[in-house]
mmCIF entry with sequence, helices, sheets and N, C-alpha, C, O atoms, coordinates in Angstrom:
data_MODEL
# 
_entry.id   MODEL 
# 
_entity.id                         1 
_entity.type                       polymer 
_entity.pdbx_number_of_molecules   1 
# 
_entity_poly.entity_id                      1 
_entity_poly.type                           'polypeptide(L)' 
_entity_poly.nstd_linkage                   no 
_entity_poly.nstd_monomer                   no 
_entity_poly.pdbx_seq_one_letter_code       MAKRKQIAIGRISTECSTYSHLFQTAADFEKVQGALLVDLVDFSFDLIRV 
_entity_poly.pdbx_seq_one_letter_code_can   MAKRKQIAIGRISTECSTYSHLFQTAADFEKVQGALLVDLVDFSFDLIRV 
_entity_poly.pdbx_strand_id                 A 
# 
loop_
_entity_poly_seq.entity_id 
_entity_poly_seq.num 
_entity_poly_seq.mon_id 
_entity_poly_seq.hetero 
1 1  MET n 
1 2  ALA n 
1 3  LYS n 
1 4  ARG n 
1 5  LYS n 
1 6  GLN n 
1 7  ILE n 
1 8  ALA n 
1 9  ILE n 
1 10 GLY n 
1 11 ARG n 
1 12 ILE n 
1 13 SER n 
1 14 THR n 
1 15 GLU n 
1 16 CYS n 
1 17 SER n 
1 18 THR n 
1 19 TYR n 
1 20 SER n 
1 21 HIS n 
1 22 LEU n 
1 23 PHE n 
1 24 GLN n 
1 25 THR n 
1 26 ALA n 
1 27 ALA n 
1 28 ASP n 
1 29 PHE n 
1 30 GLU n 
1 31 LYS n 
1 32 VAL n 
1 33 GLN n 
1 34 GLY n 
1 35 ALA n 
1 36 LEU n 
1 37 LEU n 
1 38 VAL n 
1 39 ASP n 
1 40 LEU n 
1 41 VAL n 
1 42 ASP n 
1 43 PHE n 
1 44 SER n 
1 45 PHE n 
1 46 ASP n 
1 47 LEU n 
1 48 ILE n 
1 49 ARG n 
1 50 VAL n 
# 
_struct_asym.id          A 
_struct_asym.entity_id   1 
# 
loop_
_struct_conf.conf_type_id 
_struct_conf.id 
_struct_conf.pdbx_PDB_helix_id 
_struct_conf.beg_label_comp_id 
_struct_conf.beg_label_asym_id 
_struct_conf.beg_label_seq_id 
_struct_conf.pdbx_beg_PDB_ins_code 
_struct_conf.end_label_comp_id 
_struct_conf.end_label_asym_id 
_struct_conf.end_label_seq_id 
_struct_conf.pdbx_end_PDB_ins_code 
_struct_conf.beg_auth_comp_id 
_struct_conf.beg_auth_asym_id 
_struct_conf.beg_auth_seq_id 
_struct_conf.end_auth_comp_id 
_struct_conf.end_auth_asym_id 
_struct_conf.end_auth_seq_id 
_struct_conf.pdbx_PDB_helix_class 
_struct_conf.details 
_struct_conf.pdbx_PDB_helix_length 
HELX_P HELX_P1 AA1 ALA A 26 ? ASP A 28 ? ALA A 26 ASP A 28 5 ? 3 
HELX_P HELX_P2 AA2 ALA A 35 ? LEU A 40 ? ALA A 35 LEU A 40 1 ? 6 
HELX_P HELX_P3 AA3 PHE A 45 ? LEU A 47 ? PHE A 45 LEU A 47 5 ? 3 
# 
_struct_conf_type.id          HELX_P 
_struct_conf_type.criteria    ? 
_struct_conf_type.reference   ? 
# 
loop_
_atom_site.group_PDB 
_atom_site.id 
_atom_site.type_symbol 
_atom_site.label_atom_id 
_atom_site.label_alt_id 
_atom_site.label_comp_id 
_atom_site.label_asym_id 
_atom_site.label_entity_id 
_atom_site.label_seq_id 
_atom_site.pdbx_PDB_ins_code 
_atom_site.Cartn_x 
_atom_site.Cartn_y 
_atom_site.Cartn_z 
_atom_site.occupancy 
_atom_site.B_iso_or_equiv 
_atom_site.pdbx_formal_charge 
_atom_site.auth_seq_id 
_atom_site.auth_comp_id 
_atom_site.auth_asym_id 
_atom_site.auth_atom_id 
_atom_site.pdbx_PDB_model_num 
ATOM 1   N N  . MET A 1 1  ? -270.844 -52.758 41.459 1.00 0.00 ? 1  MET A N  1 
ATOM 2   C CA . MET A 1 1  ? -270.746 -52.502 40.048 1.00 0.00 ? 1  MET A CA 1 
ATOM 3   C C  . MET A 1 1  ? -271.677 -51.406 39.635 1.00 0.00 ? 1  MET A C  1 
ATOM 4   O O  . MET A 1 1  ? -272.862 -51.447 39.966 1.00 0.00 ? 1  MET A O  1 
ATOM 5   N N  . ALA A 1 2  ? -271.146 -50.358 38.872 1.00 0.00 ? 2  ALA A N  1 
ATOM 6   C CA . ALA A 1 2  ? -271.974 -49.352 38.457 1.00 0.00 ? 2  ALA A CA 1 
ATOM 7   C C  . ALA A 1 2  ? -273.052 -49.736 37.368 1.00 0.00 ? 2  ALA A C  1 
ATOM 8   O O  . ALA A 1 2  ? -272.754 -50.527 36.473 1.00 0.00 ? 2  ALA A O  1 
ATOM 9   N N  . LYS A 1 3  ? -274.186 -49.225 37.444 1.00 0.00 ? 3  LYS A N  1 
ATOM 10  C CA . LYS A 1 3  ? -275.267 -49.530 36.519 1.00 0.00 ? 3  LYS A CA 1 
ATOM 11  C C  . LYS A 1 3  ? -274.988 -48.943 35.247 1.00 0.00 ? 3  LYS A C  1 
ATOM 12  O O  . LYS A 1 3  ? -274.687 -47.752 35.180 1.00 0.00 ? 3  LYS A O  1 
ATOM 13  N N  . ARG A 1 4  ? -275.066 -49.723 34.155 1.00 0.00 ? 4  ARG A N  1 
ATOM 14  C CA . ARG A 1 4  ? -274.811 -49.287 32.805 1.00 0.00 ? 4  ARG A CA 1 
ATOM 15  C C  . ARG A 1 4  ? -275.861 -48.268 32.260 1.00 0.00 ? 4  ARG A C  1 
ATOM 16  O O  . ARG A 1 4  ? -277.059 -48.540 32.337 1.00 0.00 ? 4  ARG A O  1 
ATOM 17  N N  . LYS A 1 5  ? -275.444 -47.150 31.735 1.00 0.00 ? 5  LYS A N  1 
ATOM 18  C CA . LYS A 1 5  ? -276.402 -46.154 31.222 1.00 0.00 ? 5  LYS A CA 1 
ATOM 19  C C  . LYS A 1 5  ? -276.845 -46.532 29.884 1.00 0.00 ? 5  LYS A C  1 
ATOM 20  O O  . LYS A 1 5  ? -276.097 -47.212 29.182 1.00 0.00 ? 5  LYS A O  1 
ATOM 21  N N  . GLN A 1 6  ? -278.099 -46.121 29.421 1.00 0.00 ? 6  GLN A N  1 
ATOM 22  C CA . GLN A 1 6  ? -278.618 -46.342 28.119 1.00 0.00 ? 6  GLN A CA 1 
ATOM 23  C C  . GLN A 1 6  ? -279.073 -44.989 27.487 1.00 0.00 ? 6  GLN A C  1 
ATOM 24  O O  . GLN A 1 6  ? -279.494 -44.031 28.136 1.00 0.00 ? 6  GLN A O  1 
ATOM 25  N N  . ILE A 1 7  ? -278.928 -45.043 26.106 1.00 0.00 ? 7  ILE A N  1 
ATOM 26  C CA . ILE A 1 7  ? -279.460 -43.903 25.350 1.00 0.00 ? 7  ILE A CA 1 
ATOM 27  C C  . ILE A 1 7  ? -280.531 -44.422 24.483 1.00 0.00 ? 7  ILE A C  1 
ATOM 28  O O  . ILE A 1 7  ? -280.342 -45.433 23.807 1.00 0.00 ? 7  ILE A O  1 
ATOM 29  N N  . ALA A 1 8  ? -281.753 -43.719 24.467 1.00 0.00 ? 8  ALA A N  1 
ATOM 30  C CA . ALA A 1 8  ? -282.825 -44.088 23.584 1.00 0.00 ? 8  ALA A CA 1 
ATOM 31  C C  . ALA A 1 8  ? -282.874 -43.027 22.491 1.00 0.00 ? 8  ALA A C  1 
ATOM 32  O O  . ALA A 1 8  ? -282.746 -41.829 22.740 1.00 0.00 ? 8  ALA A O  1 
ATOM 33  N N  . ILE A 1 9  ? -283.066 -43.525 21.260 1.00 0.00 ? 9  ILE A N  1 
ATOM 34  C CA . ILE A 1 9  ? -283.118 -42.700 20.083 1.00 0.00 ? 9  ILE A CA 1 
ATOM 35  C C  . ILE A 1 9  ? -284.586 -42.988 19.421 1.00 0.00 ? 9  ILE A C  1 
ATOM 36  O O  . ILE A 1 9  ? -284.965 -44.140 19.213 1.00 0.00 ? 9  ILE A O  1 
ATOM 37  N N  . GLY A 1 10 ? -285.272 -41.995 19.151 1.00 0.00 ? 10 GLY A N  1 
ATOM 38  C CA . GLY A 1 10 ? -286.570 -42.207 18.567 1.00 0.00 ? 10 GLY A CA 1 
ATOM 39  C C  . GLY A 1 10 ? -286.906 -41.133 17.503 1.00 0.00 ? 10 GLY A C  1 
ATOM 40  O O  . GLY A 1 10 ? -286.469 -39.989 17.621 1.00 0.00 ? 10 GLY A O  1 
ATOM 41  N N  . ARG A 1 11 ? -287.683 -41.508 16.466 1.00 0.00 ? 11 ARG A N  1 
ATOM 42  C CA . ARG A 1 11 ? -288.066 -40.513 15.546 1.00 0.00 ? 11 ARG A CA 1 
ATOM 43  C C  . ARG A 1 11 ? -289.256 -41.139 14.770 1.00 0.00 ? 11 ARG A C  1 
ATOM 44  O O  . ARG A 1 11 ? -289.214 -42.276 14.302 1.00 0.00 ? 11 ARG A O  1 
ATOM 45  N N  . ILE A 1 12 ? -290.288 -40.327 14.676 1.00 0.00 ? 12 ILE A N  1 
ATOM 46  C CA . ILE A 1 12 ? -291.518 -40.781 13.869 1.00 0.00 ? 12 ILE A CA 1 
ATOM 47  C C  . ILE A 1 12 ? -291.645 -39.738 12.749 1.00 0.00 ? 12 ILE A C  1 
ATOM 48  O O  . ILE A 1 12 ? -291.754 -38.549 13.049 1.00 0.00 ? 12 ILE A O  1 
ATOM 49  N N  . SER A 1 13 ? -291.636 -40.124 11.518 1.00 0.00 ? 13 SER A N  1 
ATOM 50  C CA . SER A 1 13 ? -291.774 -39.133 10.395 1.00 0.00 ? 13 SER A CA 1 
ATOM 51  C C  . SER A 1 13 ? -293.017 -39.559 9.621  1.00 0.00 ? 13 SER A C  1 
ATOM 52  O O  . SER A 1 13 ? -293.102 -40.732 9.258  1.00 0.00 ? 13 SER A O  1 
ATOM 53  N N  . THR A 1 14 ? -293.940 -38.730 9.358  1.00 0.00 ? 14 THR A N  1 
ATOM 54  C CA . THR A 1 14 ? -295.097 -39.098 8.711  1.00 0.00 ? 14 THR A CA 1 
ATOM 55  C C  . THR A 1 14 ? -295.744 -37.846 7.996  1.00 0.00 ? 14 THR A C  1 
ATOM 56  O O  . THR A 1 14 ? -295.674 -36.727 8.503  1.00 0.00 ? 14 THR A O  1 
ATOM 57  N N  . GLU A 1 15 ? -296.299 -38.059 6.942  1.00 0.00 ? 15 GLU A N  1 
ATOM 58  C CA . GLU A 1 15 ? -296.947 -36.986 6.062  1.00 0.00 ? 15 GLU A CA 1 
ATOM 59  C C  . GLU A 1 15 ? -298.505 -37.350 6.253  1.00 0.00 ? 15 GLU A C  1 
ATOM 60  O O  . GLU A 1 15 ? -298.940 -38.446 5.901  1.00 0.00 ? 15 GLU A O  1 
ATOM 61  N N  . CYS A 1 16 ? -299.188 -36.508 6.746  1.00 0.00 ? 16 CYS A N  1 
ATOM 62  C CA . CYS A 1 16 ? -300.686 -36.876 6.886  1.00 0.00 ? 16 CYS A CA 1 
ATOM 63  C C  . CYS A 1 16 ? -301.490 -35.539 6.775  1.00 0.00 ? 16 CYS A C  1 
ATOM 64  O O  . CYS A 1 16 ? -301.029 -34.433 7.057  1.00 0.00 ? 16 CYS A O  1 
ATOM 65  N N  . SER A 1 17 ? -302.708 -35.784 6.343  1.00 0.00 ? 17 SER A N  1 
ATOM 66  C CA . SER A 1 17 ? -303.645 -34.648 6.057  1.00 0.00 ? 17 SER A CA 1 
ATOM 67  C C  . SER A 1 17 ? -305.010 -35.203 6.409  1.00 0.00 ? 17 SER A C  1 
ATOM 68  O O  . SER A 1 17 ? -305.300 -36.377 6.175  1.00 0.00 ? 17 SER A O  1 
ATOM 69  N N  . THR A 1 18 ? -305.827 -34.360 6.962  1.00 0.00 ? 18 THR A N  1 
ATOM 70  C CA . THR A 1 18 ? -307.257 -34.791 7.309  1.00 0.00 ? 18 THR A CA 1 
ATOM 71  C C  . THR A 1 18 ? -307.984 -34.902 6.041  1.00 0.00 ? 18 THR A C  1 
ATOM 72  O O  . THR A 1 18 ? -309.064 -35.493 6.055  1.00 0.00 ? 18 THR A O  1 
ATOM 73  N N  . TYR A 1 19 ? -307.522 -34.397 4.917  1.00 0.00 ? 19 TYR A N  1 
ATOM 74  C CA . TYR A 1 19 ? -308.200 -34.584 3.669  1.00 0.00 ? 19 TYR A CA 1 
ATOM 75  C C  . TYR A 1 19 ? -307.856 -35.827 2.988  1.00 0.00 ? 19 TYR A C  1 
ATOM 76  O O  . TYR A 1 19 ? -308.559 -36.220 2.056  1.00 0.00 ? 19 TYR A O  1 
ATOM 77  N N  . SER A 1 20 ? -306.828 -36.480 3.377  1.00 0.00 ? 20 SER A N  1 
ATOM 78  C CA . SER A 1 20 ? -306.426 -37.760 2.754  1.00 0.00 ? 20 SER A CA 1 
ATOM 79  C C  . SER A 1 20 ? -307.270 -38.921 3.045  1.00 0.00 ? 20 SER A C  1 
ATOM 80  O O  . SER A 1 20 ? -307.781 -39.051 4.157  1.00 0.00 ? 20 SER A O  1 
ATOM 81  N N  . HIS A 1 21 ? -307.453 -39.825 2.044  1.00 0.00 ? 21 HIS A N  1 
ATOM 82  C CA . HIS A 1 21 ? -308.288 -41.027 2.267  1.00 0.00 ? 21 HIS A CA 1 
ATOM 83  C C  . HIS A 1 21 ? -307.476 -42.244 2.647  1.00 0.00 ? 21 HIS A C  1 
ATOM 84  O O  . HIS A 1 21 ? -307.985 -43.332 2.915  1.00 0.00 ? 21 HIS A O  1 
ATOM 85  N N  . LEU A 1 22 ? -306.107 -41.973 2.653  1.00 0.00 ? 22 LEU A N  1 
ATOM 86  C CA . LEU A 1 22 ? -305.160 -42.988 3.101  1.00 0.00 ? 22 LEU A CA 1 
ATOM 87  C C  . LEU A 1 22 ? -304.974 -43.108 4.501  1.00 0.00 ? 22 LEU A C  1 
ATOM 88  O O  . LEU A 1 22 ? -304.916 -42.090 5.190  1.00 0.00 ? 22 LEU A O  1 
ATOM 89  N N  . PHE A 1 23 ? -304.858 -44.411 5.075  1.00 0.00 ? 23 PHE A N  1 
ATOM 90  C CA . PHE A 1 23 ? -304.602 -44.630 6.450  1.00 0.00 ? 23 PHE A CA 1 
ATOM 91  C C  . PHE A 1 23 ? -303.291 -45.338 6.628  1.00 0.00 ? 23 PHE A C  1 
ATOM 92  O O  . PHE A 1 23 ? -302.921 -46.164 5.794  1.00 0.00 ? 23 PHE A O  1 
ATOM 93  N N  . GLN A 1 24 ? -302.565 -45.036 7.706  1.00 0.00 ? 24 GLN A N  1 
ATOM 94  C CA . GLN A 1 24 ? -301.274 -45.624 7.901  1.00 0.00 ? 24 GLN A CA 1 
ATOM 95  C C  . GLN A 1 24 ? -301.393 -46.726 8.900  1.00 0.00 ? 24 GLN A C  1 
ATOM 96  O O  . GLN A 1 24 ? -302.191 -46.607 9.830  1.00 0.00 ? 24 GLN A O  1 
ATOM 97  N N  . THR A 1 25 ? -300.690 -47.735 8.777  1.00 0.00 ? 25 THR A N  1 
ATOM 98  C CA . THR A 1 25 ? -300.746 -48.874 9.639  1.00 0.00 ? 25 THR A CA 1 
ATOM 99  C C  . THR A 1 25 ? -299.367 -49.162 10.138 1.00 0.00 ? 25 THR A C  1 
ATOM 100 O O  . THR A 1 25 ? -298.445 -48.490 9.675  1.00 0.00 ? 25 THR A O  1 
ATOM 101 N N  . ALA A 1 26 ? -299.119 -50.081 11.027 1.00 0.00 ? 26 ALA A N  1 
ATOM 102 C CA . ALA A 1 26 ? -297.783 -50.457 11.563 1.00 0.00 ? 26 ALA A CA 1 
ATOM 103 C C  . ALA A 1 26 ? -296.833 -50.883 10.370 1.00 0.00 ? 26 ALA A C  1 
ATOM 104 O O  . ALA A 1 26 ? -295.631 -50.621 10.408 1.00 0.00 ? 26 ALA A O  1 
ATOM 105 N N  . ALA A 1 27 ? -297.385 -51.508 9.376  1.00 0.00 ? 27 ALA A N  1 
ATOM 106 C CA . ALA A 1 27 ? -296.613 -51.968 8.243  1.00 0.00 ? 27 ALA A CA 1 
ATOM 107 C C  . ALA A 1 27 ? -295.936 -50.763 7.500  1.00 0.00 ? 27 ALA A C  1 
ATOM 108 O O  . ALA A 1 27 ? -294.928 -50.959 6.821  1.00 0.00 ? 27 ALA A O  1 
ATOM 109 N N  . ASP A 1 28 ? -296.485 -49.534 7.630  1.00 0.00 ? 28 ASP A N  1 
ATOM 110 C CA . ASP A 1 28 ? -295.904 -48.343 6.903  1.00 0.00 ? 28 ASP A CA 1 
ATOM 111 C C  . ASP A 1 28 ? -294.622 -47.886 7.625  1.00 0.00 ? 28 ASP A C  1 
ATOM 112 O O  . ASP A 1 28 ? -293.965 -46.987 7.101  1.00 0.00 ? 28 ASP A O  1 
ATOM 113 N N  . PHE A 1 29 ? -294.226 -48.416 8.751  1.00 0.00 ? 29 PHE A N  1 
ATOM 114 C CA . PHE A 1 29 ? -293.109 -47.869 9.473  1.00 0.00 ? 29 PHE A CA 1 
ATOM 115 C C  . PHE A 1 29 ? -292.080 -49.027 9.538  1.00 0.00 ? 29 PHE A C  1 
ATOM 116 O O  . PHE A 1 29 ? -292.425 -50.209 9.507  1.00 0.00 ? 29 PHE A O  1 
ATOM 117 N N  . GLU A 1 30 ? -290.823 -48.620 9.628  1.00 0.00 ? 30 GLU A N  1 
ATOM 118 C CA . GLU A 1 30 ? -289.655 -49.515 9.663  1.00 0.00 ? 30 GLU A CA 1 
ATOM 119 C C  . GLU A 1 30 ? -288.941 -49.425 11.062 1.00 0.00 ? 30 GLU A C  1 
ATOM 120 O O  . GLU A 1 30 ? -288.590 -48.343 11.532 1.00 0.00 ? 30 GLU A O  1 
ATOM 121 N N  . LYS A 1 31 ? -288.765 -50.516 11.640 1.00 0.00 ? 31 LYS A N  1 
ATOM 122 C CA . LYS A 1 31 ? -288.079 -50.556 12.967 1.00 0.00 ? 31 LYS A CA 1 
ATOM 123 C C  . LYS A 1 31 ? -286.562 -50.771 12.785 1.00 0.00 ? 31 LYS A C  1 
ATOM 124 O O  . LYS A 1 31 ? -286.190 -51.786 12.195 1.00 0.00 ? 31 LYS A O  1 
ATOM 125 N N  . VAL A 1 32 ? -285.747 -49.966 13.209 1.00 0.00 ? 32 VAL A N  1 
ATOM 126 C CA . VAL A 1 32 ? -284.316 -50.093 13.111 1.00 0.00 ? 32 VAL A CA 1 
ATOM 127 C C  . VAL A 1 32 ? -283.590 -50.057 14.549 1.00 0.00 ? 32 VAL A C  1 
ATOM 128 O O  . VAL A 1 32 ? -283.774 -49.168 15.380 1.00 0.00 ? 32 VAL A O  1 
ATOM 129 N N  . GLN A 1 33 ? -282.827 -51.046 14.691 1.00 0.00 ? 33 GLN A N  1 
ATOM 130 C CA . GLN A 1 33 ? -282.095 -51.199 16.057 1.00 0.00 ? 33 GLN A CA 1 
ATOM 131 C C  . GLN A 1 33 ? -280.669 -51.502 15.951 1.00 0.00 ? 33 GLN A C  1 
ATOM 132 O O  . GLN A 1 33 ? -280.155 -51.880 14.898 1.00 0.00 ? 33 GLN A O  1 
ATOM 133 N N  . GLY A 1 34 ? -280.010 -51.329 17.084 1.00 0.00 ? 34 GLY A N  1 
ATOM 134 C CA . GLY A 1 34 ? -278.602 -51.811 17.162 1.00 0.00 ? 34 GLY A CA 1 
ATOM 135 C C  . GLY A 1 34 ? -277.671 -50.830 16.322 1.00 0.00 ? 34 GLY A C  1 
ATOM 136 O O  . GLY A 1 34 ? -277.897 -49.629 16.169 1.00 0.00 ? 34 GLY A O  1 
ATOM 137 N N  . ALA A 1 35 ? -276.641 -51.498 15.828 1.00 0.00 ? 35 ALA A N  1 
ATOM 138 C CA . ALA A 1 35 ? -275.596 -50.725 15.245 1.00 0.00 ? 35 ALA A CA 1 
ATOM 139 C C  . ALA A 1 35 ? -276.110 -50.024 13.956 1.00 0.00 ? 35 ALA A C  1 
ATOM 140 O O  . ALA A 1 35 ? -275.624 -48.952 13.596 1.00 0.00 ? 35 ALA A O  1 
ATOM 141 N N  . LEU A 1 36 ? -277.118 -50.659 13.255 1.00 0.00 ? 36 LEU A N  1 
ATOM 142 C CA . LEU A 1 36 ? -277.619 -49.950 12.097 1.00 0.00 ? 36 LEU A CA 1 
ATOM 143 C C  . LEU A 1 36 ? -278.289 -48.571 12.448 1.00 0.00 ? 36 LEU A C  1 
ATOM 144 O O  . LEU A 1 36 ? -278.244 -47.614 11.675 1.00 0.00 ? 36 LEU A O  1 
ATOM 145 N N  . LEU A 1 37 ? -278.903 -48.543 13.649 1.00 0.00 ? 37 LEU A N  1 
ATOM 146 C CA . LEU A 1 37 ? -279.518 -47.292 14.020 1.00 0.00 ? 37 LEU A CA 1 
ATOM 147 C C  . LEU A 1 37 ? -278.463 -46.234 14.434 1.00 0.00 ? 37 LEU A C  1 
ATOM 148 O O  . LEU A 1 37 ? -278.595 -45.042 14.155 1.00 0.00 ? 37 LEU A O  1 
ATOM 149 N N  . VAL A 1 38 ? -277.368 -46.762 15.144 1.00 0.00 ? 38 VAL A N  1 
ATOM 150 C CA . VAL A 1 38 ? -276.337 -45.777 15.573 1.00 0.00 ? 38 VAL A CA 1 
ATOM 151 C C  . VAL A 1 38 ? -275.636 -45.203 14.298 1.00 0.00 ? 38 VAL A C  1 
ATOM 152 O O  . VAL A 1 38 ? -275.279 -44.025 14.263 1.00 0.00 ? 38 VAL A O  1 
ATOM 153 N N  . ASP A 1 39 ? -275.446 -46.072 13.242 1.00 0.00 ? 39 ASP A N  1 
ATOM 154 C CA . ASP A 1 39 ? -274.833 -45.571 12.063 1.00 0.00 ? 39 ASP A CA 1 
ATOM 155 C C  . ASP A 1 39 ? -275.608 -44.508 11.369 1.00 0.00 ? 39 ASP A C  1 
ATOM 156 O O  . ASP A 1 39 ? -275.023 -43.706 10.640 1.00 0.00 ? 39 ASP A O  1 
ATOM 157 N N  . LEU A 1 40 ? -276.910 -44.458 11.560 1.00 0.00 ? 40 LEU A N  1 
ATOM 158 C CA . LEU A 1 40 ? -277.858 -43.539 10.909 1.00 0.00 ? 40 LEU A CA 1 
ATOM 159 C C  . LEU A 1 40 ? -277.873 -42.210 11.673 1.00 0.00 ? 40 LEU A C  1 
ATOM 160 O O  . LEU A 1 40 ? -278.281 -41.202 11.096 1.00 0.00 ? 40 LEU A O  1 
ATOM 161 N N  . VAL A 1 41 ? -277.449 -42.159 12.942 1.00 0.00 ? 41 VAL A N  1 
ATOM 162 C CA . VAL A 1 41 ? -277.497 -41.000 13.745 1.00 0.00 ? 41 VAL A CA 1 
ATOM 163 C C  . VAL A 1 41 ? -276.134 -40.154 13.436 1.00 0.00 ? 41 VAL A C  1 
ATOM 164 O O  . VAL A 1 41 ? -275.046 -40.727 13.383 1.00 0.00 ? 41 VAL A O  1 
ATOM 165 N N  . ASP A 1 42 ? -276.264 -38.835 13.248 1.00 0.00 ? 42 ASP A N  1 
ATOM 166 C CA . ASP A 1 42 ? -275.114 -38.045 13.017 1.00 0.00 ? 42 ASP A CA 1 
ATOM 167 C C  . ASP A 1 42 ? -274.596 -37.546 14.423 1.00 0.00 ? 42 ASP A C  1 
ATOM 168 O O  . ASP A 1 42 ? -274.801 -36.378 14.754 1.00 0.00 ? 42 ASP A O  1 
ATOM 169 N N  . PHE A 1 43 ? -273.937 -38.408 15.240 1.00 0.00 ? 43 PHE A N  1 
ATOM 170 C CA . PHE A 1 43 ? -273.479 -38.178 16.575 1.00 0.00 ? 43 PHE A CA 1 
ATOM 171 C C  . PHE A 1 43 ? -272.328 -39.098 16.852 1.00 0.00 ? 43 PHE A C  1 
ATOM 172 O O  . PHE A 1 43 ? -272.434 -40.283 16.536 1.00 0.00 ? 43 PHE A O  1 
ATOM 173 N N  . SER A 1 44 ? -271.256 -38.654 17.408 1.00 0.00 ? 44 SER A N  1 
ATOM 174 C CA . SER A 1 44 ? -270.047 -39.516 17.707 1.00 0.00 ? 44 SER A CA 1 
ATOM 175 C C  . SER A 1 44 ? -270.191 -40.144 19.168 1.00 0.00 ? 44 SER A C  1 
ATOM 176 O O  . SER A 1 44 ? -269.643 -39.662 20.160 1.00 0.00 ? 44 SER A O  1 
ATOM 177 N N  . PHE A 1 45 ? -270.941 -41.200 19.174 1.00 0.00 ? 45 PHE A N  1 
ATOM 178 C CA . PHE A 1 45 ? -271.097 -41.891 20.494 1.00 0.00 ? 45 PHE A CA 1 
ATOM 179 C C  . PHE A 1 45 ? -269.833 -42.357 21.151 1.00 0.00 ? 45 PHE A C  1 
ATOM 180 O O  . PHE A 1 45 ? -269.792 -42.536 22.368 1.00 0.00 ? 45 PHE A O  1 
ATOM 181 N N  . ASP A 1 46 ? -268.728 -42.571 20.313 1.00 0.00 ? 46 ASP A N  1 
ATOM 182 C CA . ASP A 1 46 ? -267.490 -42.999 20.779 1.00 0.00 ? 46 ASP A CA 1 
ATOM 183 C C  . ASP A 1 46 ? -266.770 -41.832 21.688 1.00 0.00 ? 46 ASP A C  1 
ATOM 184 O O  . ASP A 1 46 ? -265.819 -42.118 22.416 1.00 0.00 ? 46 ASP A O  1 
ATOM 185 N N  . LEU A 1 47 ? -267.234 -40.652 21.603 1.00 0.00 ? 47 LEU A N  1 
ATOM 186 C CA . LEU A 1 47 ? -266.626 -39.520 22.310 1.00 0.00 ? 47 LEU A CA 1 
ATOM 187 C C  . LEU A 1 47 ? -267.117 -39.443 23.762 1.00 0.00 ? 47 LEU A C  1 
ATOM 188 O O  . LEU A 1 47 ? -266.492 -38.754 24.568 1.00 0.00 ? 47 LEU A O  1 
ATOM 189 N N  . ILE A 1 48 ? -268.195 -40.114 24.119 1.00 0.00 ? 48 ILE A N  1 
ATOM 190 C CA . ILE A 1 48 ? -268.696 -40.078 25.447 1.00 0.00 ? 48 ILE A CA 1 
ATOM 191 C C  . ILE A 1 48 ? -268.729 -41.453 26.114 1.00 0.00 ? 48 ILE A C  1 
ATOM 192 O O  . ILE A 1 48 ? -268.832 -42.477 25.440 1.00 0.00 ? 48 ILE A O  1 
ATOM 193 N N  . ARG A 1 49 ? -268.642 -41.464 27.423 1.00 0.00 ? 49 ARG A N  1 
ATOM 194 C CA . ARG A 1 49 ? -268.660 -42.742 28.124 1.00 0.00 ? 49 ARG A CA 1 
ATOM 195 C C  . ARG A 1 49 ? -270.053 -42.993 28.646 1.00 0.00 ? 49 ARG A C  1 
ATOM 196 O O  . ARG A 1 49 ? -270.518 -42.315 29.563 1.00 0.00 ? 49 ARG A O  1 
ATOM 197 N N  . VAL A 1 50 ? -270.753 -44.028 28.025 1.00 0.00 ? 50 VAL A N  1 
ATOM 198 C CA . VAL A 1 50 ? -272.185 -44.341 28.348 1.00 0.00 ? 50 VAL A CA 1 
ATOM 199 C C  . VAL A 1 50 ? -272.075 -45.688 28.976 1.00 0.00 ? 50 VAL A C  1 
ATOM 200 O O  . VAL A 1 50 ? -273.085 -46.268 29.374 1.00 0.00 ? 50 VAL A O  1 
# 
């Protein structure tokens, strides 16, 4: 049986400055997985066999 291929999608978006007194923590980021993540990406995954 052929091993199933996987695709990883990642993005970190942050606005930061060395002059800012604000600190970012893990609570400032949102984790999105599964079908919801695929729906956010502008790419037709149905056109390729993965």
